[in-house]
LOPA-79304 format. One line per field, with one value per residue (C-alpha): residue in one letter; z, y, x; residue number from 1. Coordinates in steps of 0.2 Angstrom, whole numbers. Layout:
N
residuo c(A,...);
pz c(Z,...);
py c(Y,...);
px c(X,...);
num c(NUM,...);
//
This chain:
504
residuo c(M,N,E,A,S,F,K,R,S,R,R,L,V,L,G,G,G,I,A,A,A,F,T,A,A,V,P,A,G,A,Q,S,G,E,T,K,R,R,A,G,T,A,A,E,D,E,A,V,K,P,A,S,G,A,I,S,P,V,M,T,T,V,S,E,Y,I,V,R,A,A,E,Q,P,L,P,A,T,A,L,E,A,T,K,Q,H,L,I,D,T,F,A,A,M,V,S,G,S,R,L,P,P,G,V,K,A,I,A,Y,V,T,Q,L,G,G,K,P,E,A,C,I,A,G,T,K,I,L,T,N,V,V,N,A,A,L,T,G,G,M,L,A,H,A,D,E,T,D,D,S,H,A,V,S,L,T,H,P,G,C,G,I,V,P,A,A,L,A,M,A,E,R,Q,H,A,S,G,T,A,L,L,R,A,V,A,L,G,Y,D,I,G,T,R,T,S,L,A,L,G,G,Y,E,F,S,A,Q,G,H,D,T,H,S,F,G,P,M,F,G,A,T,A,A,C,A,S,L,A,K,L,N,V,V,Q,V,R,H,A,I,S,Y,T,T,Q,Q,A,A,G,L,S,N,Y,A,R,D,T,E,H,V,E,K,A,F,Q,F,G,G,L,P,A,R,N,G,A,A,A,V,T,M,I,A,S,G,M,T,G,I,D,D,A,F,S,G,D,R,N,F,F,F,A,F,G,S,K,A,K,P,D,E,L,V,R,G,L,G,E,S,Y,E,V,I,N,T,N,I,K,R,W,T,V,G,S,P,I,Q,A,P,L,D,S,L,S,N,L,I,K,A,H,K,L,K,P,D,D,V,T,K,I,V,V,R,I,S,K,S,G,A,K,T,V,N,D,R,S,M,P,D,I,N,V,Q,Y,M,M,A,V,M,L,L,D,G,I,A,T,L,E,A,A,H,D,V,R,R,M,Q,D,A,K,V,M,E,V,R,R,R,V,E,L,I,P,D,E,E,L,E,R,A,L,P,S,R,Q,A,I,V,E,V,T,T,R,D,G,Q,T,F,R,D,H,T,K,D,V,R,G,T,A,Q,N,P,M,T,G,E,E,V,D,E,K,A,F,N,L,L,A,P,T,L,G,K,K,R,A,R,E,L,V,D,T,V,W,N,F,E,R,V,N,D,V,R,A,L,R,R,L,L,R,A);
pz c(229,243,242,239,224,217,218,209,195,193,191,179,165,150,144,135,126,130,124,108,105,107,95,82,81,73,54,45,41,52,63,81,86,94,79,64,61,56,39,43,56,60,49,35,37,35,19,12,12,16,29,23,36,51,64,82,96,104,88,85,102,103,85,88,105,98,84,97,110,103,105,122,137,151,168,180,189,173,166,182,181,163,166,180,169,155,166,174,157,149,164,161,143,146,160,150,136,147,152,142,134,129,123,112,105,101,92,82,77,72,58,51,47,42,38,53,60,79,91,102,120,127,110,95,83,73,64,57,68,69,73,86,94,95,102,114,120,124,133,144,150,150,169,181,184,172,177,179,179,191,187,168,171,159,159,149,149,141,126,124,128,116,101,105,107,91,82,90,83,66,66,75,88,103,121,124,109,116,134,127,116,130,142,127,125,144,143,127,132,149,144,129,142,153,138,134,151,161,173,164,147,155,162,145,140,132,137,143,144,125,120,130,127,108,106,118,106,91,99,104,87,78,88,84,66,65,57,53,60,46,46,65,63,50,61,75,62,58,76,79,65,74,91,100,115,127,146,147,151,168,158,150,161,153,152,134,126,140,136,118,124,136,127,110,102,107,103,86,81,86,76,61,61,60,48,36,37,35,20,11,16,20,30,39,46,62,68,85,78,64,57,64,74,86,102,94,90,107,120,126,142,133,138,124,133,145,131,133,151,159,143,145,163,172,166,168,169,186,191,185,197,197,206,221,219,203,205,199,205,217,227,229,244,253,252,258,273,277,275,287,300,299,302,315,326,320,314,310,300,316,325,313,314,302,289,283,267,262,244,232,224,206,213,223,207,198,210,220,220,202,193,190,205,202,202,216,232,244,237,237,255,260,252,260,277,274,266,272,254,238,224,205,207,219,209,195,204,199,207,224,224,228,241,257,268,256,255,274,275,260,270,284,271,269,255,258,243,251,244,253,246,229,230,240,233,230,222,226,245,256,274,282,299,306,321,331,342,358,353,347,331,321,308,294,281,265,257,247,239,238,221,218,215,233,240,226,226,226,212,221,224,205,201,213,206,188,191,199,184,171,178,176,157,153,167,181,171,156,168,178,162,154,170,172,153,155,171,159,143,138,133,121,103,95,104,93,105,117,106,113,131,127,117,124);
py c(-1173,-1185,-1197,-1212,-1205,-1198,-1215,-1222,-1210,-1215,-1233,-1227,-1240,-1231,-1241,-1237,-1221,-1213,-1228,-1229,-1211,-1214,-1229,-1221,-1205,-1216,-1214,-1230,-1238,-1226,-1233,-1229,-1218,-1234,-1246,-1234,-1235,-1221,-1221,-1229,-1230,-1215,-1223,-1226,-1208,-1202,-1211,-1203,-1186,-1184,-1171,-1154,-1156,-1165,-1168,-1163,-1176,-1164,-1163,-1182,-1186,-1174,-1178,-1197,-1195,-1186,-1199,-1213,-1205,-1210,-1228,-1227,-1230,-1217,-1223,-1223,-1207,-1198,-1204,-1199,-1181,-1179,-1183,-1170,-1157,-1160,-1159,-1143,-1135,-1140,-1131,-1116,-1116,-1118,-1105,-1093,-1093,-1081,-1069,-1054,-1061,-1076,-1066,-1056,-1071,-1079,-1064,-1063,-1082,-1080,-1068,-1081,-1095,-1110,-1129,-1137,-1147,-1143,-1135,-1120,-1124,-1116,-1111,-1120,-1115,-1127,-1120,-1126,-1133,-1117,-1105,-1118,-1118,-1100,-1097,-1112,-1105,-1088,-1096,-1106,-1091,-1079,-1082,-1085,-1103,-1113,-1123,-1117,-1125,-1115,-1119,-1116,-1101,-1107,-1110,-1127,-1131,-1115,-1116,-1135,-1143,-1132,-1136,-1154,-1155,-1146,-1158,-1173,-1168,-1165,-1182,-1192,-1197,-1208,-1202,-1212,-1203,-1186,-1190,-1196,-1181,-1169,-1177,-1176,-1157,-1154,-1163,-1153,-1136,-1135,-1141,-1129,-1114,-1122,-1124,-1105,-1100,-1099,-1084,-1076,-1078,-1069,-1055,-1051,-1047,-1063,-1072,-1089,-1092,-1090,-1099,-1115,-1119,-1115,-1130,-1140,-1137,-1142,-1158,-1163,-1159,-1168,-1183,-1183,-1179,-1194,-1184,-1194,-1189,-1178,-1169,-1167,-1158,-1147,-1143,-1138,-1127,-1118,-1116,-1107,-1095,-1091,-1090,-1074,-1065,-1051,-1052,-1036,-1045,-1036,-1020,-1028,-1020,-1030,-1047,-1049,-1048,-1059,-1072,-1072,-1071,-1086,-1097,-1091,-1087,-1104,-1115,-1106,-1107,-1125,-1130,-1120,-1127,-1145,-1142,-1133,-1148,-1161,-1152,-1155,-1140,-1143,-1134,-1134,-1151,-1145,-1127,-1131,-1131,-1125,-1107,-1094,-1107,-1105,-1105,-1093,-1081,-1082,-1090,-1081,-1091,-1106,-1124,-1135,-1151,-1146,-1151,-1169,-1171,-1184,-1185,-1201,-1203,-1187,-1183,-1164,-1165,-1172,-1157,-1145,-1135,-1134,-1119,-1121,-1103,-1095,-1080,-1075,-1087,-1074,-1074,-1092,-1094,-1079,-1086,-1103,-1095,-1083,-1098,-1108,-1094,-1092,-1110,-1112,-1097,-1095,-1077,-1066,-1049,-1039,-1048,-1042,-1025,-1029,-1042,-1041,-1051,-1054,-1062,-1060,-1043,-1049,-1056,-1041,-1030,-1041,-1041,-1025,-1016,-1020,-1015,-1033,-1042,-1059,-1051,-1039,-1046,-1034,-1037,-1056,-1056,-1045,-1057,-1072,-1064,-1058,-1074,-1088,-1093,-1086,-1091,-1088,-1076,-1065,-1066,-1058,-1046,-1029,-1020,-1028,-1021,-1004,-1011,-1001,-1017,-1024,-1007,-1005,-1023,-1019,-1004,-1017,-1027,-1022,-1029,-1031,-1036,-1048,-1050,-1067,-1074,-1068,-1081,-1094,-1111,-1118,-1101,-1092,-1093,-1081,-1076,-1069,-1061,-1057,-1045,-1045,-1032,-1041,-1038,-1056,-1059,-1075,-1080,-1093,-1097,-1106,-1114,-1127,-1120,-1131,-1139,-1138,-1154,-1153,-1152,-1158,-1157,-1174,-1180,-1176,-1158,-1156,-1164,-1152,-1137,-1142,-1146,-1129,-1120,-1130,-1131,-1113,-1114,-1133,-1137,-1149,-1165,-1161,-1155,-1171,-1181,-1172,-1174,-1192,-1195,-1188,-1199,-1214,-1207,-1223,-1229,-1215,-1220,-1203,-1187,-1179,-1187,-1173,-1160,-1163,-1161,-1146,-1135,-1124);
px c(-508,-503,-489,-500,-509,-493,-485,-500,-499,-480,-486,-499,-503,-508,-523,-540,-542,-525,-515,-525,-521,-502,-503,-514,-503,-490,-491,-494,-477,-467,-454,-450,-435,-428,-429,-426,-407,-396,-388,-371,-358,-346,-333,-345,-351,-333,-332,-347,-339,-321,-317,-310,-296,-290,-304,-299,-302,-315,-325,-323,-329,-344,-350,-349,-357,-372,-375,-374,-385,-402,-397,-390,-402,-401,-396,-411,-406,-403,-420,-429,-421,-425,-443,-443,-435,-447,-462,-455,-452,-468,-476,-466,-471,-490,-490,-479,-491,-502,-488,-483,-467,-477,-492,-480,-471,-487,-493,-477,-477,-496,-490,-477,-488,-477,-479,-489,-475,-476,-488,-486,-490,-506,-513,-521,-507,-497,-481,-465,-451,-440,-455,-461,-444,-442,-460,-458,-442,-449,-464,-452,-443,-458,-458,-444,-449,-438,-423,-405,-387,-377,-359,-362,-372,-386,-405,-404,-423,-430,-418,-416,-433,-444,-432,-432,-451,-453,-441,-448,-466,-459,-450,-464,-451,-456,-456,-440,-431,-436,-430,-413,-411,-415,-403,-390,-394,-391,-374,-368,-376,-369,-351,-351,-353,-339,-328,-330,-325,-341,-340,-326,-335,-350,-339,-332,-350,-356,-372,-369,-387,-388,-372,-373,-392,-390,-377,-388,-403,-393,-387,-405,-412,-398,-401,-420,-417,-405,-391,-375,-358,-353,-370,-368,-352,-359,-374,-362,-353,-369,-372,-356,-360,-376,-369,-373,-379,-374,-374,-384,-401,-403,-407,-423,-436,-451,-443,-447,-430,-423,-436,-429,-411,-412,-425,-431,-414,-405,-420,-423,-405,-402,-417,-413,-395,-401,-415,-404,-391,-405,-411,-394,-384,-365,-352,-336,-331,-323,-327,-319,-301,-291,-290,-302,-311,-325,-314,-302,-316,-325,-314,-299,-301,-308,-304,-311,-308,-322,-334,-329,-324,-335,-346,-356,-352,-359,-376,-378,-397,-395,-385,-397,-408,-427,-434,-445,-452,-457,-445,-428,-413,-405,-422,-423,-412,-419,-436,-430,-422,-437,-449,-438,-438,-457,-460,-447,-452,-471,-467,-481,-480,-483,-469,-456,-447,-433,-427,-409,-405,-387,-384,-370,-366,-371,-387,-391,-389,-401,-415,-414,-430,-435,-451,-456,-462,-454,-437,-439,-432,-440,-457,-456,-449,-464,-476,-468,-470,-488,-494,-482,-479,-474,-486,-486,-500,-491,-475,-484,-496,-489,-503,-500,-482,-490,-502,-501,-498,-485,-476,-475,-467,-456,-448,-442,-432,-414,-403,-385,-373,-361,-343,-340,-356,-351,-337,-346,-349,-362,-368,-384,-383,-392,-391,-407,-409,-425,-427,-443,-452,-446,-428,-424,-414,-416,-404,-405,-391,-397,-382,-391,-406,-421,-422,-403,-393,-387,-405,-416,-435,-444,-454,-469,-464,-460,-477,-486,-477,-480,-498,-502,-494,-503,-520,-526,-523,-526,-539,-536,-540,-528,-515,-515,-515,-500,-490,-494,-490,-472,-469,-473,-465,-458,-475,-477,-474,-477,-474,-487,-500,-495,-503,-521,-514,-502,-514,-527);
num c(1,2,3,4,5,6,7,8,9,10,11,12,13,14,15,16,17,18,19,20,21,22,23,24,25,26,27,28,29,30,31,32,33,34,35,36,37,38,39,40,41,42,43,44,45,46,47,48,49,50,51,52,53,54,55,56,57,58,59,60,61,62,63,64,65,66,67,68,69,70,71,72,73,74,75,76,77,78,79,80,81,82,83,84,85,86,87,88,89,90,91,92,93,94,95,96,97,98,99,100,101,102,103,104,105,106,107,108,109,110,111,112,113,114,115,116,117,118,119,120,121,122,123,124,125,126,127,128,129,130,131,132,133,134,135,136,137,138,139,140,141,142,143,144,145,146,147,148,149,150,151,152,153,154,155,156,157,158,159,160,161,162,163,164,165,166,167,168,169,170,171,172,173,174,175,176,177,178,179,180,181,182,183,184,185,186,187,188,189,190,191,192,193,194,195,196,197,198,199,200,201,202,203,204,205,206,207,208,209,210,211,212,213,214,215,216,217,218,219,220,221,222,223,224,225,226,227,228,229,230,231,232,233,234,235,236,237,238,239,240,241,242,243,244,245,246,247,248,249,250,251,252,253,254,255,256,257,258,259,260,261,262,263,264,265,266,267,268,269,270,271,272,273,274,275,276,277,278,279,280,281,282,283,284,285,286,287,288,289,290,291,292,293,294,295,296,297,298,299,300,301,302,303,304,305,306,307,308,309,310,311,312,313,314,315,316,317,318,319,320,321,322,323,324,325,326,327,328,329,330,331,332,333,334,335,336,337,338,339,340,341,342,343,344,345,346,347,348,349,350,351,352,353,354,355,356,357,358,359,360,361,362,363,364,365,366,367,368,369,370,371,372,373,374,375,376,377,378,379,380,381,382,383,384,385,386,387,388,389,390,391,392,393,394,395,396,397,398,399,400,401,402,403,404,405,406,407,408,409,410,411,412,413,414,415,416,417,418,419,420,421,422,423,424,425,426,427,428,429,430,431,432,433,434,435,436,437,438,439,440,441,442,443,444,445,446,447,448,449,450,451,452,453,454,455,456,457,458,459,460,461,462,463,464,465,466,467,468,469,470,471,472,473,474,475,476,477,478,479,480,481,482,483,484,485,486,487,488,489,490,491,492,493,494,495,496,497,498,499,500,501,502,503,504);
//
């Protein structure tokens, strides 16, 4: 897609059949997410049910922010970023429906049935909101193509977007309501991980990728379900009761449990917490403070104030990375560097005798000679040198890993865990050195990975990536229409109109 046609698609005026579909999808008498008012202000909600104890400033700020978020327009930069991350996650969900973790998740949810409240991307299945959130989360992380927030050690999109999408369908919410809910989820989810201690929390054996997005999913779903401030506090408490996850995901050799851990678990638990409270269940008014509270149980290094630092001022969706390559995060920078060297020096496979890759020690542990191609740095570097690009197909071609040409190039790749890069900021840096047959050595240091907040992809690049992931499952016409629709999501009156574009 060239720049001119991309800009035209961004200015798309939804007319004719598609506009009619969006309007028709709103049930008679239903109100949009922007006009239907919540039941009472924060003060009025407090009067409905007295708190069981003093409410901490952190809980007060978080719960009231969640209640107000649906009525607060996003700044232009945050709105644009949220659209990009929705498009990117939808593409991960649809493409993930054909990968082993996605296939297994779909097989599981098929057995469950459920009230037809939300769709499963890439299928014709309709199920209840909790089942849809679980499955959608696993689809979104079935591959290594979903987004990531480096500082909080989370993958926000795969846990938050599927839950929010399912709840938006259930509530007949508008595109604007979904955008605001997703941005809210990123803000709460990433801050929760930071409040728990981030890296130190992970080092203790807890999985930040499960904990943070779970609270983000709860926040997004609570906004879409229009919970009042007391209900939001109870939904947060129900989330604390479900909070779980171990940072042992590198031991999962088939990526199935990891897809559940990163995406399915947080999406399901967030949706479940909100639907239980919306049905009339009650709970603890402030699980963040008081006797035996959440941070007491999980946060020996906790900093609860991180949950509210910059809330409403700094939108973390802007600071969340979109992957340029459909591979594990530690391989992004090495591929960027090798791609730069290939282009700068016109390198061919026969020119190269050795490739030295330096990345962080933790990153090297995750991607060193793994059995899955998309998290095997030696294989992906070989593919980049042979093909000049790293495609989705190559990243999932298990048979090609044993190809004679690939194996020969893989033997030239040396991976060195680097202590300095472990501490370097921004994280996920890489240094790649290529030695050629004529004795020259070329070096490239990627500090800011393409797609990170420091070196963001353009809208056109995100569009191209998503389209290429969507088209094999949806076909080019529907893939194009789905992406264009999200770019113009403010025109969508009922998110259920996306079903005909997401379902295969």
